[in-house]
C-alpha positions as CSV (number, residue, x, y, z in Angstrom):
1,M,174.4,53.3,119.8
2,A,172.5,50.9,117.6
3,I,174.0,47.6,117.8
4,K,173.6,46.7,114.2
5,Y,171.7,47.8,111.1
6,I,168.7,45.5,109.7
7,P,167.7,45.7,106.2
8,Y,164.4,46.2,104.9
9,F,164.2,43.8,102.0
10,P,166.9,42.0,101.0
11,N,167.2,44.6,98.3
12,T,165.8,47.9,99.9
13,L,164.8,49.5,97.1
14,E,164.3,47.4,94.1
15,G,161.1,47.5,92.5
16,Q,160.5,50.8,95.2
17,A,160.3,54.1,94.8
18,I,162.8,56.8,95.9
19,L,161.0,59.8,97.2
20,D,162.6,62.1,94.6
21,N,160.3,64.4,92.5
22,F,156.4,64.9,92.4
23,I,155.8,63.8,88.6
24,R,153.2,60.9,88.7
25,T,154.1,59.3,85.6
26,K,158.0,58.9,87.0
27,R,156.0,57.3,90.3
28,V,158.4,59.4,92.5
29,L,158.1,62.0,95.1
30,R,160.8,65.0,96.2
31,Y,161.2,66.7,99.3
32,R,163.5,68.2,101.4
33,D,166.4,65.5,102.8
34,N,165.2,63.4,100.8
35,D,168.7,62.0,100.2
36,R,169.3,61.5,103.7
37,T,166.0,59.3,104.1
38,T,167.5,57.8,101.0
39,E,170.8,56.8,103.1
40,R,169.3,55.6,105.8
41,I,167.1,53.8,104.0
42,E,169.8,52.1,102.3
43,R,171.7,51.7,105.7
44,G,168.9,49.8,106.8
45,M,166.7,50.1,110.4
46,P,168.6,50.4,113.5
47,L,168.5,47.7,116.1
48,Y,168.9,48.5,119.9
49,E,169.3,46.5,122.9
50,T,166.1,45.6,124.2
51,E,165.3,44.7,128.0
52,L,162.6,42.8,129.5
53,Q,160.3,44.8,132.1
54,E,157.4,42.5,132.9
55,R,156.2,38.9,131.9
56,V,152.4,38.7,132.9
57,G,151.9,35.4,133.0
58,N,153.2,32.1,131.1
59,N,153.1,34.4,127.5
60,E,153.4,31.1,125.5
61,N,151.7,33.4,122.4
62,G,154.7,35.7,122.3
63,N,151.9,38.9,122.6
64,L,154.2,42.2,123.1
65,I,153.9,45.1,124.3
66,L,156.8,47.5,123.2
67,R,157.9,50.6,124.3
68,G,160.4,52.5,121.8
69,E,159.9,54.0,118.3
70,C,158.2,52.2,115.3
71,L,161.3,51.9,113.4
72,S,163.2,50.4,115.9
73,A,160.3,48.2,117.0
74,C,160.3,46.8,113.6
75,A,164.0,46.0,113.6
76,Y,163.6,44.2,117.1
77,L,160.7,42.3,115.0
78,K,162.8,41.6,112.1
79,D,166.0,40.4,113.6
80,K,163.9,37.5,115.7
81,G,161.9,36.5,112.7
82,I,158.7,37.5,113.5
83,T,156.4,38.7,111.1
84,V,152.9,40.2,111.5
85,D,149.4,39.3,109.6
86,L,147.4,42.5,109.8
87,V,148.4,46.2,110.5
88,Y,146.4,49.0,111.6
89,I,148.1,52.2,112.9
90,D,146.7,55.7,114.2
91,P,149.6,57.5,113.5
92,P,149.8,61.4,114.4
93,F,147.8,63.3,112.1
94,A,150.1,66.5,111.6
95,S,147.5,68.3,113.1
96,G,149.5,71.1,114.5
97,A,147.6,70.1,118.5
98,D,149.5,69.0,121.1
99,Y,147.5,66.1,123.4
100,A,147.5,65.8,126.8
101,K,145.9,63.4,129.6
102,K,143.8,64.3,132.4
103,V,145.8,63.9,135.8
104,Y,144.0,63.5,138.7
105,L,144.6,63.7,143.0
106,R,143.4,60.6,144.2
107,R,141.5,60.9,147.7
108,N,143.9,61.0,150.7
109,P,143.3,57.5,152.3
110,K,143.8,58.6,155.5
111,V,140.6,60.6,155.8
112,A,139.2,58.1,153.4
113,E,137.9,56.0,156.5
114,A,135.9,59.2,158.0
115,I,134.7,59.8,155.0
116,R,132.7,56.4,154.9
117,Q,131.8,56.2,158.1
118,A,130.3,59.7,157.0
119,E,128.4,57.5,153.9
120,S,129.3,60.7,152.1
121,E,130.2,61.0,148.1
122,L,133.1,63.1,146.9
123,D,132.1,66.1,145.5
124,I,133.1,65.8,141.6
125,E,134.1,69.6,141.7
126,E,136.4,68.9,144.6
127,L,138.5,66.8,142.5
128,R,141.3,68.7,141.5
129,S,143.2,67.8,138.3
130,F,145.3,69.1,135.6
131,E,146.8,68.0,132.1
132,E,150.0,66.8,130.8
133,K,151.1,66.6,127.6
134,M,151.6,63.4,126.3
135,Y,152.8,64.2,122.7
136,G,152.8,66.8,120.5
137,D,151.5,66.4,116.8
138,I,153.3,69.3,115.2
139,W,155.1,68.6,112.3
140,N,156.4,70.7,109.0
141,K,154.9,68.4,105.8
142,E,158.2,67.6,104.4
143,S,159.6,66.3,107.6
144,Y,156.6,64.5,108.4
145,L,156.2,62.5,105.0
146,N,159.8,61.2,105.1
147,W,159.3,60.3,108.6
148,M,155.9,58.3,107.6
149,Y,157.9,56.8,104.4
150,E,160.3,55.3,106.2
151,N,157.8,54.3,109.4
152,L,156.2,52.5,106.3
153,M,159.1,50.7,104.6
154,A,159.5,49.4,107.8
155,I,156.2,48.0,108.3
156,K,156.3,46.5,105.1
157,S,159.4,44.5,106.1
158,V,158.0,42.5,108.8
159,M,154.6,42.3,107.2
160,S,153.4,38.3,106.4
161,D,152.9,37.3,102.5
162,T,149.0,37.6,103.5
163,A,148.9,40.8,105.9
164,S,147.3,43.8,105.4
165,I,147.7,47.7,106.9
166,Y,144.8,50.0,107.3
167,V,145.9,53.6,108.2
168,H,143.8,56.0,110.2
169,L,144.3,59.3,109.2
170,D,142.4,62.5,108.9
171,W,142.4,65.6,106.6
172,H,145.4,67.3,107.4
173,I,147.8,64.9,105.7
174,G,145.8,62.1,104.4
175,H,146.2,62.5,101.0
176,Y,149.9,63.1,100.5
177,V,150.2,59.8,102.7
178,K,148.0,58.1,100.5
179,I,150.8,58.7,98.0
180,L,153.5,57.4,99.7
181,M,151.4,54.0,100.5
182,D,151.2,53.6,96.6
183,E,154.6,53.9,96.4
184,V,155.6,51.8,99.3
185,F,153.0,48.8,99.0
186,G,152.1,49.9,94.8
187,E,148.6,51.5,93.4
188,S,147.8,47.8,92.8
189,N,147.6,46.7,96.3
190,F,145.3,49.4,97.6
191,I,141.9,48.0,98.5
192,N,139.5,50.2,100.7
193,E,139.5,54.1,101.2
194,I,137.3,53.6,104.3
195,V,135.4,56.7,105.6
196,W,134.9,56.4,109.7
197,C,132.2,58.8,110.3
198,Y,131.6,59.7,114.0
199,N,129.1,62.4,115.6
200,G,130.0,65.7,118.1
201,P,129.0,69.2,118.8
202,G,130.2,71.8,116.2
203,S,131.7,75.3,117.0
204,P,129.4,78.3,117.1
205,N,129.8,80.8,113.7
206,M,131.7,78.0,111.5
207,K,132.6,79.1,107.8
208,Q,132.6,75.4,106.6
209,F,131.0,72.4,107.0
210,N,131.2,70.0,110.6
211,R,134.2,67.9,110.0
212,K,133.3,64.7,111.4
213,H,134.7,61.8,109.4
214,D,138.6,59.9,109.8
215,T,139.9,58.3,106.9
216,I,141.1,54.8,106.6
217,F,143.8,53.3,103.8
218,W,143.3,49.5,103.2
219,Y,146.5,48.0,101.3
220,S,147.6,44.3,101.0
221,K,151.0,43.3,100.7
222,D,150.0,41.0,98.0
223,I,146.6,42.2,96.3
224,D,146.3,38.2,95.0
225,N,146.6,36.7,98.2
226,Y,144.9,38.7,101.4
227,I,142.8,38.0,104.0
228,F,139.0,39.0,103.7
229,N,136.7,37.1,105.9
230,D,133.5,38.4,104.4
231,D,131.3,36.4,106.8
232,G,133.2,37.6,110.1
233,I,131.9,41.4,109.2
234,R,129.0,40.4,108.0
235,V,127.5,37.8,110.7
236,A,130.4,36.8,112.8
237,H,131.3,40.6,113.8
238,N,127.6,41.1,115.1
239,S,127.6,38.1,116.7
240,K,130.9,38.4,118.4
241,T,129.9,42.0,119.4
242,L,127.0,40.6,121.2
243,E,128.6,37.9,122.8
244,N,131.1,40.4,124.5
245,F,128.8,42.6,125.4
246,K,126.8,40.0,127.8
247,R,130.3,38.9,128.5
248,G,130.8,42.8,129.9
249,L,133.3,43.6,127.9
250,V,132.8,45.8,125.4
251,G,129.6,48.2,125.0
252,S,127.1,47.7,121.5
253,G,128.8,51.1,119.8
254,F,126.8,50.7,116.4
255,I,124.7,53.2,115.1
256,S,124.0,51.9,111.5
257,D,125.3,48.1,110.0
258,T,123.5,45.6,112.7
259,Y,121.9,43.0,110.6
260,D,119.5,40.5,111.6
261,L,121.6,37.5,112.9
262,N,119.9,34.8,111.7
263,N,120.6,35.7,107.9
264,K,123.7,36.1,106.1
265,G,123.3,40.0,105.8
266,K,125.7,42.3,103.4
267,I,129.0,42.9,103.6
268,P,129.1,46.6,105.2
269,E,130.1,49.9,102.9
270,D,133.2,51.0,102.7
271,W,131.7,54.6,104.9
272,W,131.7,53.4,108.6
273,Q,129.6,55.1,111.4
274,Y,129.7,54.2,115.1
275,A,128.9,56.0,118.2
276,I,132.1,56.4,120.9
277,A,130.7,55.7,123.6
278,S,131.6,57.0,126.7
279,R,131.3,54.1,129.3
280,Y,131.8,49.9,129.2
281,P,130.8,47.9,132.2
282,V,133.8,46.7,133.5
283,D,136.3,49.4,134.7
284,G,139.6,48.5,132.7
285,I,138.3,47.7,129.7
286,K,135.9,50.6,129.3
287,R,137.3,53.7,127.5
288,V,140.1,55.2,129.5
289,E,140.5,59.0,128.6
290,Y,143.2,58.6,126.3
291,A,142.9,61.6,123.8
292,T,143.0,59.5,120.6
293,E,141.3,56.4,121.9
294,K,139.1,55.2,119.2
295,P,135.9,52.6,120.0
296,Y,136.4,49.1,120.4
297,P,134.1,48.4,117.4
298,L,136.1,50.1,114.9
299,I,138.9,48.2,115.3
300,E,137.2,44.9,115.9
301,R,135.8,45.0,112.7
302,I,139.5,45.4,111.3
303,I,140.3,42.5,112.8
304,L,137.7,40.1,112.1
305,A,137.6,41.3,108.3
306,S,141.5,41.2,107.8
307,S,142.8,38.4,109.9
308,N,142.3,35.2,111.5
309,P,142.4,33.1,114.8
310,N,145.7,32.9,116.3
311,D,147.1,35.6,113.6
312,I,149.4,38.3,115.3
313,V,147.8,41.9,115.1
314,A,150.3,44.9,115.4
315,D,149.9,48.6,116.5
316,F,153.3,50.6,116.0
317,F,151.4,54.0,117.5
318,G,149.5,51.4,119.8
319,G,147.8,54.6,121.9
320,S,145.6,53.3,124.7
321,G,145.7,49.6,123.4
322,V,142.6,49.2,122.4
323,L,143.8,47.3,118.8
324,A,145.8,44.9,121.4
325,T,142.8,44.3,123.7
326,M,140.3,43.3,120.9
327,A,142.9,41.2,119.2
328,H,143.3,39.5,122.6
329,L,139.5,39.0,122.9
330,N,139.3,37.8,119.3
331,N,141.6,35.1,119.9
332,R,144.2,36.7,118.2
333,R,148.1,37.4,119.5
334,F,149.3,41.2,119.5
335,I,152.3,43.5,119.1
336,H,151.5,46.8,120.9
337,T,154.4,49.8,120.5
338,D,154.4,52.8,121.3
339,I,156.9,55.7,122.9
340,N,155.0,57.0,125.8
341,I,155.3,55.7,128.9
342,N,151.3,56.5,129.5
343,S,150.5,54.3,126.5
344,I,152.2,51.3,127.8
345,Q,151.3,51.9,131.2
346,T,147.5,52.3,130.0
347,T,147.6,49.1,127.7
348,R,149.5,47.0,130.3
349,D,146.8,47.6,132.6
350,R,144.0,47.3,130.3
351,L,145.4,44.0,129.2
352,L,145.6,42.8,132.6
353,A,141.9,43.7,133.6
354,A,141.1,41.4,129.8
355,K,143.2,38.3,131.7
356,A,145.9,38.9,128.9
357,E,149.5,37.4,129.2
358,F,152.3,39.4,127.4
359,D,155.8,40.8,127.8
360,V,156.8,44.0,128.2
361,M,159.6,45.1,126.6
362,E,161.5,48.7,126.6
363,I,163.8,49.1,123.5
364,K,166.9,51.4,124.4
365,D,167.0,53.7,121.8
366,G,168.0,56.9,123.6
367,V,164.4,58.4,122.8
368,S,162.7,57.7,125.8
369,L,165.2,59.8,127.9
370,Y,162.3,61.5,130.0
371,R,159.1,60.4,130.0
372,N,158.0,60.5,126.3
373,P,159.8,63.1,123.8
374,V,157.3,66.0,124.3
375,Q,158.2,66.4,127.4
376,T,162.0,66.1,127.2
377,M,161.8,68.8,124.9
378,E,160.2,70.7,126.9
379,R,162.4,70.3,129.6
380,L,166.1,70.8,127.6
381,K,166.3,74.3,127.9
382,I,166.2,74.3,131.7
383,L,168.3,71.4,131.9
384,I,170.8,72.7,129.8
385,P,173.0,75.5,131.8
386,G,173.1,78.4,129.6
387,L,171.0,78.0,127.2
388,R,169.0,80.8,125.8
389,N,166.9,81.9,123.3
390,E,168.7,83.3,120.5
391,D,166.3,85.6,118.2
392,A,169.1,86.5,115.5
393,L,169.7,82.7,114.9
394,D,167.6,80.7,112.4
395,K,164.8,78.5,113.8
396,F,167.5,75.6,113.0
397,W,169.0,76.5,115.9
398,E,167.9,76.2,119.3
399,G,169.4,79.1,121.2
400,S,173.2,79.8,122.0
401,I,175.5,80.1,125.0
402,I,177.4,83.0,126.1
403,D,180.7,82.4,127.7
404,T,183.9,85.1,127.8
405,K,186.1,83.2,125.3
406,Y,184.0,82.3,122.6
407,G,181.2,84.8,122.8
408,M,177.5,83.5,121.5
409,A,178.0,79.9,120.6
410,P,174.4,78.7,119.0
411,V,173.5,75.2,120.1
412,Y,171.9,72.5,117.8
413,L,169.5,70.1,119.6
414,P,167.7,66.4,117.8
415,N,164.2,67.1,117.7
416,L,162.9,64.3,119.5
417,M,159.6,64.3,117.6
418,D,161.6,63.8,114.4
419,S,163.5,60.4,114.6
420,S,165.5,61.2,111.9
421,T,167.6,63.6,113.8
422,R,167.9,61.5,116.5
423,M,171.5,59.9,114.9
424,L,174.2,62.4,114.2
425,D,175.8,60.7,111.1
426,K,177.6,62.5,108.1
427,P,174.3,63.0,105.6
428,L,173.3,65.2,109.1
429,M,176.6,66.9,110.3
430,N,177.2,67.6,106.7
431,R,173.8,69.7,106.6
432,I,174.9,71.1,109.4
433,I,178.3,72.6,108.0
434,R,177.2,73.4,104.6
435,E,173.4,74.6,105.4
436,A,173.5,75.9,108.7
437,M,176.9,77.2,109.7
438,P,177.1,79.8,106.3
439,D,174.0,81.6,107.9
440,L,175.6,82.7,111.1
441,P,176.3,85.5,112.3
442,D,180.1,86.4,111.7
443,N,181.8,86.6,115.0
444,T,180.8,82.8,115.5
445,K,183.7,81.1,117.1
446,R,181.9,77.7,118.1
447,I,178.8,75.8,117.8
448,I,177.8,73.3,120.2
449,V,176.1,69.9,118.6
450,Y,174.1,68.2,121.2
451,Y,173.2,64.6,120.0
452,I,171.2,61.4,121.3
453,D,173.2,58.6,119.1
454,I,175.8,58.6,116.9
455,D,177.0,56.6,114.1
456,N,180.8,56.5,114.4
457,S,182.4,59.4,116.5
458,E,185.5,59.2,115.2
459,E,184.4,59.1,111.4
460,I,182.4,62.4,112.5
461,K,185.4,64.2,114.0
462,Q,187.5,63.6,110.9
463,F,184.6,64.6,108.9
464,I,184.6,67.8,110.6
465,K,188.2,68.5,110.3
466,E,188.2,68.0,106.7
467,Q,185.2,69.2,105.7
468,G,184.6,71.9,108.8
469,N,184.8,75.7,108.6
470,P,188.3,76.2,110.2
471,L,187.4,79.2,111.9
472,I,184.3,77.7,114.1
473,E,185.1,75.4,116.2
474,I,182.4,72.1,116.5
475,E,181.7,71.2,119.9
476,L,179.8,67.5,120.5
477,R,178.1,66.9,123.3
478,D,176.2,63.4,124.7
479,L,172.4,64.5,125.1
480,K,171.7,61.6,127.9
481,Q,174.7,63.0,130.0
482,V,172.4,66.1,130.7
483,L,169.3,64.4,131.4
484,D,171.0,60.6,133.6
485,N,171.2,62.7,136.5
486,V,168.7,65.4,136.3
487,I,165.7,63.4,137.2
488,A,165.5,62.6,141.1
489,E,163.8,59.5,141.9
490,D,160.2,59.4,143.7
491,H,160.7,58.7,147.7
492,A,158.5,56.5,149.6
493,E,158.5,55.2,153.6
494,W,156.1,52.1,154.5
495,E,155.8,49.2,157.0
496,L,156.3,46.1,156.4
497,S,154.3,43.6,158.6
498,E,153.2,40.0,158.5
499,E,149.5,39.6,159.1
500,S,147.6,36.6,161.0
501,S,143.9,37.0,161.1
502,D,140.4,35.0,160.4
503,L,140.0,36.8,157.3
504,F,143.6,37.3,156.0
505,G,147.1,35.5,156.4
506,G,150.0,36.8,154.7
507,W,152.0,40.2,154.4
508,K,150.9,44.1,154.8
509,V,152.6,46.8,153.6
510,E,151.3,50.2,154.6
511,I,152.8,53.3,152.7
512,K,153.4,56.1,155.1
513,Q,154.6,58.6,152.9
514,F,155.0,59.3,149.1
515,Q,156.7,62.7,148.0
516,S,157.4,62.8,144.0
517,D,159.5,65.8,142.7
518,R,158.3,65.7,139.6
519,V,154.6,66.2,140.8
520,H,155.3,68.8,143.2
521,R,156.9,70.7,140.5
522,K,154.2,70.1,137.8
523,I,151.6,71.4,140.6
524,D,153.5,74.2,141.4
525,E,153.8,75.3,137.7
526,I,149.8,74.8,137.5
527,N,149.4,77.1,140.5
528,Q,151.5,79.6,139.6
529,K,149.8,79.6,136.2
530,N,146.1,79.4,137.7
531,Q,147.2,82.4,140.1
532,L,148.2,84.4,137.2
533,Q,145.3,84.0,135.4
534,V,143.0,85.1,138.5
535,L,145.2,88.0,138.5
536,Q,144.5,88.9,134.7
537,Q,140.7,88.6,135.4
538,K,140.9,90.8,138.5
539,T,142.8,93.6,136.4
540,K,139.7,93.5,134.1
541,G,137.4,93.6,137.1
542,K,136.4,89.8,137.2
543,E,136.6,88.5,140.3
544,K,137.3,84.6,140.8
545,A,139.0,83.1,143.5
546,Y,142.4,81.5,143.2
547,V,142.4,77.7,144.9
548,P,145.3,76.4,144.4
549,I,146.1,72.5,144.5
550,L,147.0,71.1,147.4
551,I,148.5,67.8,148.7
552,S,148.6,66.4,152.0
553,D,151.9,66.3,154.4
554,E,151.9,62.4,153.6
555,G,151.3,62.9,149.9
556,L,149.3,59.8,149.1
557,E,146.8,61.7,147.0
558,T,149.7,61.2,144.2
559,V,149.9,57.3,144.2
560,E,147.9,56.0,141.1
561,W,149.1,52.2,141.4
562,V,151.0,49.8,143.6
563,S,152.6,46.4,142.9
564,L,154.4,44.1,144.7
565,D,157.2,41.6,143.8
566,C,157.9,38.3,145.6
567,T,160.8,36.9,143.5
568,T,163.9,38.8,143.3
569,V,165.5,41.9,145.1
570,E,167.1,42.9,142.2
571,K,166.0,46.3,141.7
572,A,166.6,46.2,137.5
573,A,165.5,42.8,137.1
574,P,162.1,42.3,135.0
575,W,159.3,42.9,137.3
576,H,156.3,40.2,138.0
577,S,153.7,41.1,140.1
578,E,152.7,39.3,142.4
579,S,149.6,41.7,144.0
580,E,148.7,45.0,142.7
581,I,146.2,47.4,143.3
582,K,145.0,50.8,141.5
583,I,143.6,53.7,142.7
584,D,140.9,55.4,140.3
585,K,140.4,59.1,140.6
586,M,137.5,58.9,143.1
587,G,139.9,56.6,145.6
588,Y,138.4,53.6,144.9
589,V,140.5,50.3,144.4
590,I,140.6,48.2,141.2
591,K,141.9,45.1,141.8
592,K,142.9,42.6,139.1
593,G,140.9,44.7,136.6
594,V,137.3,44.9,138.6
595,K,136.3,48.0,140.5
596,T,135.6,47.9,144.3
597,T,133.3,50.1,146.6
598,E,136.4,50.1,148.6
599,Y,138.4,53.3,149.2
600,W,142.3,52.7,149.1
601,D,143.4,52.6,152.5
602,A,147.1,53.0,151.9
603,C,147.8,49.3,152.1
604,I,148.3,46.3,150.0
605,Y,148.2,42.4,150.8
606,C,150.3,39.8,149.6
607,E,150.0,36.0,150.6
608,R,153.8,36.0,150.4
609,K,156.4,38.1,151.7
610,P,157.1,40.7,149.3
611,L,160.6,41.7,148.4
612,R,160.2,44.8,146.0
613,M,157.9,47.4,145.7
614,K,157.0,49.5,142.8
615,I,154.8,52.6,142.8
616,R,153.5,54.7,140.1
617,N,152.5,58.2,140.5
618,I,149.8,60.1,139.0
619,C,151.7,61.2,135.9
620,G,153.1,57.9,135.3
621,D,156.8,58.0,136.4
622,E,157.5,54.3,138.2
623,T,159.6,53.6,141.0
624,V,161.2,50.4,142.6
625,F,161.8,50.1,146.1
626,V,163.5,47.0,148.0
627,L,161.4,46.4,150.7
């Protein structure tokens, strides 16, 4: 439950449009549930407890990686009195697509030495991989726009007086969001509609022009007082990129806009064309195969144009951490926010490789119940006993539970992809009672309403008593209780020893066993799916061999990252990484962000005696073990 609510502005809606009517002359918009949106905005942003997970370096500049939603992250910043000088966001595009990352099994370290002695290289075809969803970009238009309106209002509330915001979208929803931004920031504060062009193949038999551009809307908070470093993008942009390229930190991603560095050059047009380079010289700084990753030069231009050294640059849908990394490399402070655990881990590792200092914090807002919202939604029907699909019910209901006393009980679940449904409050309860319940079958005696957070349980119960249908019982259930005891932590066995030799003096941890129930279940699911596909092909007369994904008894192929902490034995204390290694998909060890030619030998070394060990599996789950 939220600790308190933080006002967006001193007078929240003064001078702001209420989403009420899609008539431009009235400067307002109308969509379903706007009354709820207005009530939430008037109530303020929910502030939740926030925990420090890890501190990298001294972090005197206060750089932040926040795991949580945009709304709750802005509440945290506003409560701390932190304002940001530049915002770039690349939110979901309402495209209807699911985004996944490629997950690779690592080389078994037990056979790595034999491979080395044979001087053989792993055949790329032998890399066994599978995909895992990171998030689903599936919205109806009305929900998306109301959600974006709240986010834009929250972001505006933490912007400094000279701040700018760049919003990166495409053809799916961009034109609607442009109207929202006119309402939130004011039409007079619009600066540019930037068209970012990129290359790529088309599909055969296309019946339209190939869609190869995104749109970036740039607004200032105050059109008379915003930052624009024209020299920074005419000369300093290119020279800074050249400098970073020479340092081996980024690749030269330009197709056009390269000017004579000895002359001042011109200000670039509002269409930008960049190559999406697939490789950069230093591992950890290069592209990381993150589904929505944008190229460094694109983000660097925005940072250099609209911020100054030591300014705070923020991305509230941070993805792979390109903005945070480029902010650090260009002497800016940064705030990276995302709900996805893979985003937090990818950004953390990327910033570590760039030698940045920062805090990793988690907002306890109840959304990160599992690993990310899309995976939680996929698992809920399995985790809730007796829940089944029910075609007779409206899509508002997730399904039903059957019992001998009540018969069919419709079940409501909050949509974790839509933050507005997370809080069970009187407006949501009113919608359930007034809109959803009247359409239920006549013989319905009970409904079950799950919630993640509840505004005031006693007030809600009293509201149900006064406004509900006396013939239908409404049972409230806390969704967190369903998930608390479901996820089994990974299991590891290890051997800790003190080592002394001419080359090394310190401590060694050798991992003997690592078993992840979650990874095993994922692989079993993939194997079953692949086997079924092979059988289906066989019935069509197409022969294809079924080759399952297999893991050794030790399970060490499922380890991605290992870290040692020498500061405390308290399992829940903030993490301090004294020594860490990352194993890339080819089995090579990455130390402090630098790739080596060493195969992992199932060991990690540390100068001081380690007290705790943290292991991340290839799907991104992290488990702490007290040594």
